[in-house]
C-alpha positions as a printed Julia matrix, in Angstrom:
318×3 Matrix{Float64}:
  94.35  168.56   1.02
  94.61  172.32   0.44
  97.87  173.86   1.64
  98.47  177.59   1.71
 101.77  179.36   2.24
 101.89  181.57   5.33
 104.83  183.81   6.09
 106.39  183.52   9.56
 105.97  187.28   9.94
 102.2   186.95   9.54
 102.16  184.19  12.15
 104.26  186.3   14.52
 101.99  189.33  14.3
  98.85  187.17  14.57
 100.12  185.64  17.83
 101.24  189.04  19.1
  97.88  190.57  18.2
  96.14  187.82  20.14
  98.26  188.46  23.25
  97.79  192.22  22.99
  94.02  191.78  22.65
  93.91  189.62  25.78
  96.1   192.09  27.69
  93.92  195.03  26.61
  90.76  193.3   27.8
  92.4   192.51  31.15
  94.2   195.85  31.48
  92.7   196.88  34.87
  93.56  193.51  36.43
  97.0   193.56  34.81
  97.79  197.01  36.24
  96.55  196.04  39.7
  98.6   192.84  39.68
 101.83  194.42  38.51
 101.8   197.97  39.9
 100.08  197.7   43.28
 103.18  196.56  45.16
 105.49  199.25  43.72
 102.91  201.96  44.42
 102.49  200.76  48.01
 106.25  201.05  48.48
 106.07  204.58  47.04
 103.38  205.55  49.53
 105.3   204.14  52.51
 108.92  204.99  51.66
 108.37  207.96  49.36
 105.52  209.76  51.1
 104.86  208.71  54.7
 108.36  208.04  56.08
 109.94  211.22  54.66
 107.15  213.33  56.14
 107.57  211.56  59.47
 111.26  212.47  59.46
 112.6   208.92  59.11
 113.94  209.42  55.56
 116.2   212.14  54.22
 114.78  214.45  51.59
 116.98  213.19  48.75
 116.05  209.55  49.32
 113.25  209.91  46.76
 115.86  210.59  44.05
 117.43  207.19  44.68
 114.12  205.39  45.12
 112.05  206.56  42.13
 114.24  204.92  39.44
 114.22  201.7   41.43
 110.42  201.75  41.63
 110.18  202.23  37.86
 112.62  199.34  37.36
 110.59  197.18  39.73
 107.34  197.9   37.85
 108.98  197.13  34.51
 110.6   193.88  35.61
 107.71  192.49  37.64
 105.17  193.1   34.9
 107.44  191.69  32.18
 108.23  188.49  34.06
 104.67  187.9   35.27
 103.14  188.63  31.86
 105.16  185.78  30.38
 105.74  183.29  33.21
 102.2   182.98  34.56
 100.49  182.39  31.17
 103.23  179.91  30.23
 102.66  177.93  33.43
  98.94  177.8   32.61
  99.63  176.88  28.97
 101.88  173.98  29.92
  99.71  172.84  32.8
  95.97  173.29  32.34
  94.92  174.75  28.99
  97.67  173.14  26.85
  97.42  176.21  24.64
 101.13  175.9   23.93
 100.29  172.92  21.73
  98.1   175.13  19.58
 100.82  177.73  19.25
 103.26  175.04  18.16
 100.87  174.22  15.31
 101.67  177.63  13.86
 103.5   177.52  10.52
 106.54  179.2   12.03
 109.76  178.14  13.76
 109.55  177.41  17.47
 112.06  180.2   18.04
 109.56  182.68  16.63
 106.89  181.52  19.07
 109.32  182.12  21.93
 110.34  185.53  20.62
 106.69  186.55  20.33
 106.16  185.78  24.03
 109.2   187.9   24.91
 107.98  190.84  22.8
 104.5   190.63  24.35
 106.0   190.66  27.85
 108.24  193.58  26.93
 105.29  195.66  25.73
 103.33  194.97  28.9
 106.34  195.88  31.01
 106.62  199.23  29.24
 102.92  199.92  29.86
 103.33  199.21  33.58
 106.39  201.46  33.86
 104.64  204.31  32.04
 101.65  203.91  34.36
 103.72  204.0   37.57
 106.09  206.86  36.7
 103.64  209.81  36.78
 101.72  208.41  39.75
 104.9   207.88  41.76
 106.1   211.37  40.88
 102.77  212.81  42.01
 102.83  210.93  45.32
 106.45  211.64  46.15
 106.39  215.31  45.17
 109.46  217.2   43.88
 112.42  214.88  43.31
 115.91  216.41  43.4
 117.9   215.83  40.23
 115.08  214.17  38.24
 115.58  214.74  34.52
 114.29  213.4   31.23
 117.2   214.75  29.22
 118.64  211.23  28.83
 115.61  209.92  26.95
 117.58  207.68  24.51
 119.33  205.99  27.45
 116.03  205.63  29.3
 114.4   204.04  26.25
 117.33  201.67  25.72
 117.35  200.53  29.37
 113.57  200.07  29.31
 113.62  197.9   26.18
 116.65  195.86  27.19
 115.49  195.42  30.78
 112.0   194.4   29.68
 113.44  191.92  27.19
 115.72  190.44  29.86
 112.87  189.81  32.28
 110.5   188.6   29.58
 113.15  186.04  28.67
 113.49  185.16  32.36
 109.71  184.77  32.54
 109.81  182.42  29.57
 112.59  180.45  31.24
 110.7   180.14  34.52
 107.33  179.56  32.88
 108.68  176.56  30.97
 110.62  175.23  33.93
 108.22  175.43  36.88
 105.4   172.95  37.33
 101.93  174.52  37.8
 101.64  173.2   41.35
 104.91  174.92  42.24
 104.14  178.37  40.81
 103.81  179.86  44.31
 107.45  179.06  44.89
 108.4   181.38  42.03
 107.21  184.34  44.07
 108.46  183.35  47.52
 111.81  181.76  46.59
 112.8   183.58  43.4
 111.07  186.95  43.01
 110.99  188.08  46.65
 114.78  187.85  47.17
 115.35  189.44  43.75
 113.22  192.41  44.78
 114.81  192.87  48.2
 118.39  192.56  46.92
 117.82  194.25  43.56
 119.0   197.73  44.56
 115.52  199.09  43.9
 115.22  200.89  47.25
 118.88  201.82  47.56
 121.68  202.55  45.07
 124.27  199.9   44.32
 127.06  202.33  45.22
 125.56  202.56  48.7
 126.63  198.97  49.27
 130.25  200.14  49.48
 129.66  199.89  53.21
 129.1   196.13  52.8
 131.57  194.98  50.11
 130.59  191.31  50.23
 126.95  192.17  49.56
 127.92  194.69  46.9
 129.4   191.97  44.72
 127.0   189.2   45.72
 123.98  191.09  44.32
 125.57  191.28  40.88
 123.94  187.95  39.99
 120.56  189.68  40.32
 119.35  191.14  36.98
 117.1   193.7   38.69
 120.26  195.44  39.93
 121.25  196.4   36.39
 117.79  197.65  35.42
 117.52  199.76  38.59
 121.01  201.19  38.11
 120.27  201.9   34.46
 117.14  203.8   35.46
 119.18  205.85  37.93
 121.74  206.66  35.24
 118.91  207.88  32.98
 116.54  209.6   35.43
 118.74  210.8   38.31
 122.3   210.83  36.94
 123.54  212.85  39.94
 123.04  209.77  42.13
 126.19  207.55  42.04
 125.43  204.55  39.85
 127.02  201.63  38.07
 128.93  202.29  34.82
 126.55  202.3   31.86
 128.75  199.93  29.83
 128.6   197.36  32.64
 124.8   197.7   32.79
 124.32  197.06  29.07
 126.85  194.24  29.0
 125.26  192.42  31.94
 121.71  192.73  30.58
 122.72  191.46  27.14
 124.55  188.47  28.63
 121.67  187.62  30.97
 119.13  187.85  28.17
 121.19  185.37  26.15
 121.5   183.05  29.15
 117.77  183.07  29.86
 116.99  182.45  26.2
 119.24  179.41  25.94
 119.05  178.13  29.5
 120.7   174.93  30.67
 119.74  171.71  28.96
 119.88  168.4   30.7
 118.71  164.79  30.39
 114.97  164.74  30.87
 112.27  162.55  29.41
 109.72  164.1   27.1
 106.84  163.14  29.4
 108.36  164.81  32.47
 107.37  168.2   33.74
 110.32  170.48  34.42
 110.74  171.64  37.98
 113.35  173.62  39.89
 114.81  170.45  41.4
 115.64  168.91  38.04
 117.9   169.95  35.19
 116.28  172.94  33.54
 115.55  172.65  29.87
 115.89  175.84  27.93
 112.63  177.43  26.84
 113.09  176.35  23.24
 114.08  172.82  24.25
 110.94  172.53  26.39
 108.81  173.63  23.44
 110.54  171.12  21.19
 109.75  168.38  23.7
 106.08  169.37  23.63
 106.03  169.46  19.84
 107.28  165.84  19.7
 104.47  164.44  21.83
 102.36  162.03  19.79
  99.15  164.02  20.18
 100.79  167.17  18.93
 103.11  165.69  16.35
 100.14  164.03  14.69
  98.56  167.43  14.17
 101.71  169.04  12.79
 100.87  168.5    9.15
 102.89  171.33   7.69
 104.16  170.37   4.28
 107.21  172.58   4.36
 108.62  175.82   5.72
 105.86  178.41   5.85
 103.11  176.0    4.75
 100.26  174.6    6.79
  97.2   172.57   6.05
  93.77  174.15   6.41
  92.81  170.92   8.13
  95.34  171.54  10.86
  93.95  174.99  11.52
  90.37  173.8   11.54
  90.93  170.54  13.38
  91.9   172.04  16.72
  88.99  173.32  18.74
  91.29  174.84  21.33
  93.17  176.68  18.62
  90.09  178.46  17.34
  89.13  179.41  20.88
  92.59  180.57  21.97
  93.5   182.49  18.85
  90.07  183.88  18.11
  89.71  183.6   14.35
  92.98  181.73  14.05
  95.97  182.74  12.01
  94.99  184.2    8.65
  96.19  181.95   5.87
  95.14  183.91   2.83
């Protein structure tokens, strides 16, 4: 049997290249899926209502950063969670990824990076269109570009990790619940359409929404794009996003059989734990013929029909 050493970095970039290729081919559908809702809110709250006299003129300065945050977070979480639900449920493509000659952690990190990149694309797409629809925005500035870049990367990573957590924890038949029970309340109470400081009028709500990660991304966008609008302290924003990213990456492990499908009513496995459970299944474990760290058999790469279809030409092993 011919074994060839493959570096984990090569595996990582091969998987990432595959996901980027798929995203590029589906770019119009991706943009429609992830940016239509934010743009509709821009048209209603940023264009129609102000011109009808129902919104004050400076409301757009508080709303635009929230819309950008919403585009970033929705696209990042959907770009990871929905494919993961499909991978675990119907296509079983996750089994092929686990055949990669790389640690399971690297497979998870690749999904997070792919979701982050797609979130950035969605945010860059929405920003100029929203600005065009809403017209002049008081106090809008791009002078804080380093802060804007940092919030974008950290916020996208947080929600990609959340997408990985949800995608490995929700059964395919329950995916609709992710939108109605999880994402919808996060959007409404995420301070995307109003600043967090505005909740001073309702103190109980002001502190209750702090469990919502969208709050910190929206407030970070306000600090970067419209700093004149009262916003949360920047240190608190970074601290909360870093902690939440770590929580979503590690999750909460609990007693669950390897043949069970995770669901919101059971103990959530962490994303990595769920992948480890999959990798121990007899059908997958029998195909994991790696002879050591960074080594994989050519037979393993050639023996999986789904692998060659899902990864195109497969991972280069030369």
